[in-house]
C-alpha positions as CSV (number, residue, x, y, z in Angstrom):
1,M,130.9,124.7,176.1
2,N,130.9,128.0,178.0
3,R,129.7,130.6,175.5
4,T,130.5,134.3,176.1
5,D,128.4,137.4,175.8
6,T,128.4,138.9,172.3
7,D,128.2,142.1,170.4
8,D,128.5,140.4,167.0
9,Y,125.1,141.5,165.8
10,R,125.9,140.5,162.2
11,A,126.4,136.9,163.2
12,L,123.3,136.8,165.3
13,F,121.1,137.9,162.4
14,L,122.9,135.9,159.7
15,R,122.6,132.7,161.6
16,G,119.1,133.4,162.8
17,L,120.0,132.5,166.4
18,P,117.2,132.2,169.0
19,L,116.8,135.3,171.1
20,M,115.2,135.6,174.6
21,D,113.8,139.1,175.1
22,V,113.5,140.0,178.8
23,R,112.0,143.4,178.2
24,A,108.4,144.1,179.4
25,P,105.6,143.1,176.9
26,V,104.8,146.7,176.1
27,E,108.4,147.2,174.9
28,F,108.4,143.9,172.9
29,H,105.1,144.7,171.1
30,K,106.4,148.1,170.0
31,G,109.3,146.4,168.2
32,A,111.2,143.1,168.2
33,F,113.2,140.8,166.0
34,P,111.9,137.8,164.0
35,G,111.9,134.7,166.1
36,A,112.5,136.5,169.4
37,E,110.5,135.2,172.3
38,N,109.3,137.6,175.1
39,L,110.1,136.2,178.5
40,P,110.1,139.4,180.6
41,L,112.0,140.0,183.8
42,M,109.1,142.4,184.8
43,N,105.6,142.6,183.4
44,D,104.2,146.0,182.3
45,A,102.7,146.9,185.7
46,E,105.9,146.0,187.6
47,R,108.0,148.0,185.1
48,H,105.7,151.0,185.5
49,E,106.0,150.9,189.3
50,V,109.8,150.6,189.1
51,G,109.9,153.5,186.7
52,V,107.9,155.8,188.9
53,C,110.1,154.8,191.9
54,Y,113.2,155.6,189.9
55,K,112.0,159.1,189.1
56,R,110.9,159.9,192.6
57,Q,113.5,158.1,194.8
58,G,116.4,157.3,192.5
59,P,118.1,154.1,191.1
60,E,118.8,152.3,194.4
61,A,115.2,152.5,195.6
62,A,114.0,151.4,192.2
63,V,116.3,148.3,192.1
64,A,115.1,147.3,195.6
65,L,111.5,147.7,194.6
66,G,112.1,145.5,191.5
67,H,113.6,142.7,193.6
68,R,110.6,142.9,196.0
69,L,108.1,142.8,193.1
70,V,109.8,139.9,191.4
71,S,110.4,137.5,194.2
72,G,109.2,134.2,195.6
73,H,106.8,132.2,193.3
74,T,106.8,135.0,190.6
75,K,110.6,134.8,190.5
76,A,110.6,131.0,190.3
77,Q,108.1,131.0,187.5
78,R,110.2,133.4,185.4
79,I,113.4,131.6,186.0
80,G,111.7,128.4,185.0
81,A,110.6,129.9,181.7
82,W,114.2,131.0,181.0
83,V,115.5,127.6,181.9
84,D,113.1,126.0,179.4
85,F,114.1,128.4,176.7
86,A,117.8,127.8,177.3
87,A,117.3,124.1,177.2
88,A,115.3,124.3,173.9
89,H,117.7,126.8,172.4
90,P,121.3,126.1,173.6
91,Q,122.8,128.4,170.9
92,G,120.6,131.4,171.8
93,Y,121.2,134.7,173.6
94,L,119.2,136.9,175.9
95,Y,118.9,140.6,175.8
96,C,117.1,143.6,177.3
97,F,116.8,147.2,176.0
98,R,120.4,148.4,176.4
99,G,122.0,145.1,177.4
100,G,122.4,146.4,180.9
101,H,120.7,145.9,184.2
102,R,117.8,143.6,183.3
103,S,119.7,141.2,181.1
104,R,122.5,141.0,183.8
105,I,119.9,140.2,186.5
106,A,118.3,137.5,184.3
107,Q,121.7,136.0,183.6
108,E,122.8,136.1,187.2
109,W,119.5,134.6,188.5
110,L,119.7,131.8,185.9
111,Q,123.2,130.8,186.9
112,A,122.7,131.3,190.7
113,E,119.4,129.4,190.9
114,T,119.9,126.7,188.3
115,G,123.5,126.6,187.2
116,V,122.6,127.6,183.7
117,R,125.1,130.0,182.1
118,Y,123.3,131.7,179.3
119,P,125.0,134.5,177.3
120,R,123.5,138.0,176.7
121,V,123.7,140.4,173.8
122,L,125.9,143.4,174.8
123,G,124.2,146.7,173.9
124,G,120.8,144.9,173.8
125,Y,117.9,145.7,171.6
126,K,119.0,149.3,171.0
127,A,122.4,148.3,169.6
128,M,120.9,145.5,167.4
129,R,118.2,147.8,166.1
130,N,120.9,150.5,165.2
131,F,123.0,147.9,163.5
132,L,120.0,146.9,161.3
133,M,119.2,150.5,160.3
134,Q,122.8,151.1,159.4
135,T,122.7,147.9,157.3
136,L,119.8,149.3,155.3
137,E,121.6,152.7,154.9
138,H,124.8,151.0,153.6
139,A,122.8,148.9,151.1
140,L,121.2,152.1,149.7
141,A,124.6,153.7,149.4
142,D,126.5,150.6,148.0
143,S,124.0,148.5,146.1
144,G,122.2,148.8,142.8
145,F,118.4,148.7,142.9
146,T,116.0,148.0,140.1
147,V,112.3,148.7,140.5
148,L,109.6,146.4,139.1
149,G,106.4,148.1,138.0
150,G,103.3,147.1,136.0
151,M,99.6,147.2,136.0
152,T,97.6,145.6,138.9
153,G,97.5,141.8,138.6
154,T,100.4,141.3,136.2
155,G,102.2,139.0,138.7
156,K,105.0,141.2,140.2
157,T,105.0,139.2,143.4
158,E,105.5,136.0,141.3
159,V,108.5,137.5,139.6
160,L,110.0,138.5,143.0
161,A,109.5,135.0,144.4
162,Q,111.6,133.6,141.6
163,L,114.6,135.9,142.0
164,D,117.3,135.3,144.6
165,H,118.1,139.0,144.8
166,A,114.6,140.4,145.2
167,L,113.3,142.1,148.3
168,D,109.6,141.4,148.8
169,L,108.4,144.6,150.5
170,E,104.8,143.5,150.5
171,G,105.8,140.2,152.0
172,H,107.6,141.9,154.9
173,A,104.7,144.2,155.4
174,H,102.2,141.3,155.2
175,H,100.0,143.3,152.8
176,R,99.4,143.2,149.1
177,G,99.9,146.9,148.6
178,S,96.5,147.9,147.1
179,S,93.2,149.1,148.5
180,F,92.3,145.4,148.7
181,G,95.6,144.3,150.0
182,K,94.8,143.8,153.7
183,R,95.3,140.2,154.8
184,A,93.3,138.1,157.2
185,S,95.9,138.4,160.0
186,P,97.4,141.8,161.2
187,Q,100.4,143.5,159.7
188,P,103.6,143.8,161.8
189,V,104.2,147.1,163.6
190,Q,106.5,149.6,161.8
191,I,109.6,148.6,163.7
192,D,109.1,144.9,163.0
193,F,108.6,145.6,159.3
194,E,111.9,147.6,159.2
195,N,113.8,144.9,161.1
196,R,112.5,142.1,158.8
197,L,113.5,144.1,155.7
198,S,117.0,145.0,157.1
199,I,117.7,141.3,158.0
200,D,116.7,140.3,154.5
201,V,119.1,142.8,153.0
202,L,121.9,141.7,155.4
203,R,121.5,138.1,154.4
204,K,121.3,138.7,150.7
205,R,124.4,140.9,150.8
206,A,126.2,138.2,152.7
207,Q,125.2,135.8,149.9
208,G,127.1,138.0,147.5
209,H,124.2,140.0,145.9
210,A,125.3,143.5,145.0
211,G,122.0,144.6,143.6
212,F,118.3,144.1,144.5
213,V,114.9,144.1,142.8
214,V,112.0,145.8,144.6
215,E,108.4,146.3,143.5
216,D,107.3,149.8,142.7
217,E,105.4,150.9,145.8
218,S,103.8,154.0,147.3
219,R,105.3,155.2,150.6
220,L,102.6,153.2,152.5
221,I,102.1,149.5,152.2
222,G,98.9,149.3,154.3
223,G,99.9,150.6,157.7
224,C,103.6,150.1,157.1
225,S,105.7,152.9,155.8
226,L,108.7,152.4,153.6
227,P,111.9,153.9,155.2
228,L,112.0,157.4,153.7
229,A,115.5,157.0,152.3
230,L,114.5,153.8,150.5
231,Y,111.3,155.3,149.1
232,H,113.1,158.4,147.8
233,D,115.9,156.2,146.3
234,M,113.3,154.1,144.4
235,Q,112.0,157.1,142.6
236,H,115.3,157.5,140.7
237,R,116.2,153.9,140.0
238,P,115.8,152.0,136.7
239,L,112.3,150.6,136.1
240,V,111.3,147.3,134.5
241,W,107.6,147.1,133.4
242,L,105.8,143.8,133.7
243,E,103.0,143.2,131.2
244,D,100.1,140.7,130.9
245,T,96.7,140.3,129.3
246,L,93.6,141.5,131.0
247,E,92.2,138.0,131.2
248,N,95.3,136.7,133.0
249,R,95.3,139.6,135.4
250,V,91.6,139.1,136.3
251,R,92.3,135.4,137.0
252,R,95.4,136.2,139.1
253,I,93.5,138.8,141.1
254,A,90.6,136.4,141.7
255,R,93.1,133.8,143.0
256,D,94.9,136.2,145.3
257,Y,92.1,138.4,146.6
258,V,89.2,135.9,146.5
259,V,90.4,132.3,146.7
260,D,93.5,132.8,148.8
261,L,92.1,135.5,151.0
262,C,89.0,133.5,151.7
263,A,91.1,130.5,152.7
264,E,93.1,132.7,155.1
265,F,89.9,133.8,156.9
266,E,88.5,130.3,157.0
267,A,91.8,128.9,158.4
268,L,91.7,131.5,161.2
269,H,88.0,131.6,162.0
270,G,86.4,128.4,160.7
271,E,84.5,128.0,157.4
272,E,81.2,129.8,158.2
273,Q,82.5,132.7,160.2
274,G,85.6,133.0,158.0
275,F,83.6,133.3,154.9
276,E,81.4,135.9,156.5
277,L,84.4,138.0,157.6
278,F,86.0,137.5,154.1
279,G,82.9,139.0,152.5
280,E,82.9,141.9,154.9
281,R,86.6,142.6,154.0
282,L,85.9,142.6,150.3
283,R,82.9,145.0,150.7
284,Q,84.9,147.3,153.1
285,S,87.8,147.4,150.6
286,L,85.5,148.6,147.9
287,D,83.8,151.1,150.2
288,N,87.2,152.5,151.0
289,I,87.6,153.8,147.5
290,R,83.9,154.8,147.1
291,R,84.7,158.6,146.8
292,R,87.3,158.0,144.1
293,L,85.0,155.6,142.2
294,G,82.0,157.9,142.3
295,G,78.6,156.8,143.6
296,E,77.2,155.2,140.5
297,R,80.2,153.2,139.7
298,H,80.6,152.1,143.3
299,A,77.0,151.0,143.5
300,R,77.3,149.0,140.2
301,L,80.5,147.2,141.3
302,A,79.1,146.6,144.8
303,A,76.1,144.9,143.3
304,I,78.2,142.6,141.2
305,M,80.4,141.8,144.2
306,D,77.3,140.9,146.3
307,E,76.0,138.6,143.6
308,A,79.5,137.0,143.3
309,L,79.7,136.4,147.1
310,A,76.3,134.8,147.1
311,A,77.2,132.5,144.2
312,Q,80.5,131.6,146.0
313,A,78.6,130.8,149.2
314,R,76.1,128.6,147.3
315,S,78.4,126.6,145.0
316,G,82.0,127.7,145.5
317,E,82.0,129.4,142.1
318,I,84.8,132.0,141.6
319,E,84.0,133.2,138.1
320,P,81.2,135.6,139.1
321,H,83.9,137.7,140.9
322,Y,85.5,138.3,137.5
323,G,82.9,141.0,136.8
324,W,83.7,143.4,139.5
325,I,87.4,142.7,139.2
326,E,87.5,143.5,135.5
327,G,85.4,146.6,136.1
328,L,87.8,147.9,138.7
329,L,90.8,147.3,136.5
330,K,89.3,149.0,133.4
331,E,87.6,151.9,135.1
332,Y,89.9,152.6,138.1
333,Y,93.3,151.0,138.4
334,D,94.4,150.9,134.7
335,P,93.9,154.6,134.1
336,M,96.0,155.4,137.2
337,Y,98.8,153.0,136.2
338,T,98.8,154.2,132.6
339,Y,99.3,157.7,133.8
340,Q,102.1,156.5,136.2
341,R,103.8,154.7,133.4
342,E,103.8,157.9,131.2
343,Q,105.3,159.8,134.1
344,K,108.1,157.3,134.6
345,A,108.7,156.5,130.9
346,S,112.3,157.9,131.0
347,R,113.3,155.4,133.7
348,I,111.9,152.3,131.9
349,V,114.8,150.1,130.7
350,F,112.8,147.0,129.8
351,A,109.2,145.9,129.3
352,G,107.8,142.4,128.7
353,D,105.7,139.5,130.0
354,L,106.6,137.4,133.0
355,P,109.1,135.0,131.3
356,A,110.8,137.8,129.5
357,V,111.1,139.9,132.6
358,L,112.6,137.0,134.5
359,D,115.1,136.4,131.8
360,Y,116.0,140.1,131.9
361,F,116.6,140.0,135.6
362,R,118.6,136.8,135.4
363,G,120.8,138.3,132.7
364,A,119.5,136.0,130.0
365,C,117.7,138.6,127.9
366,P,119.1,138.8,124.4
367,P,120.1,142.3,123.4
368,A,117.8,142.3,120.3
369,K,114.8,141.3,122.5
370,A,115.6,144.1,125.0
371,Q,116.0,146.6,122.3
372,A,112.7,145.6,120.7
373,S,111.0,146.0,124.1
374,R,112.4,149.5,124.5
375,L,111.3,150.5,121.0
376,A,107.7,149.3,121.8
377,L,107.4,151.7,124.8
């Protein structure tokens, strides 16, 4: 089947089609799409040389230089990588920045040298990126949003994971959202975060969802910044408040920030080095809020954390971590969240534990139960 070039960006993202990105690595790492593979026409140094030539001598000289730089064995290697990609992904497409010169060259070389006709994305990366940003803008204008709030450790991520119409902002940012939220592996760059979020919105709207649930977040989720329009919009949307006992919250935090985080580090770096890096991460996270905690409180919680890490290293015990976690909740996080709840009280439409909140979002919350929750606020 002879497939043609496309500008149907919606279909590309809805179907999750494979994408061959022929831009230089420096461009790819600044922003790309989920699942795209970088198989550049020119590497960073070659692209830089061609760019300098273009400014000094014009487009014809720049094109001629590009052909000289990417020739012979270098050219054969790059075409070989494209052939392998096309064979592995027969339904895919290739693209460059604007869908112009580089993607056409790659397409022409593939067909001339190997007979492979591989279609490209018209408009390239720039057009696809603009389409995704418009998708998010339209969702904000057309869709209903409800914000999920609650004290630290109440299980907001667990609620989102069980709702088909939820947008997991922290999941897309690869960060748990708090001072301790940094994961073992890096966050995506800002553009990648926005692209992932927009594709999620696109697919959920295509499934028929007219409204979304998002967690109450600050503007920054680690190093990723919420799109400003989305952040401002969230400040005026209805708020559902998730509740749980202190004991359950401590256990949940220990699971996420101790057990699971330690496992992430050990999977990446091996058991011994991974545990050491995990311990350093916990201590650094506590140090990051030293000024807000105050010297005495920080020193006390740091001592409990050190003892807990030593016990975990000796026997694998997790319970000793409960001490510093409970201390942080009672003395630091809970007062902040109590104040935030008071400030947002007029927006709260429902409050309850995890099963009740799930019922509410699924439309199964009896009116009497909802009314009782409102009266309890």
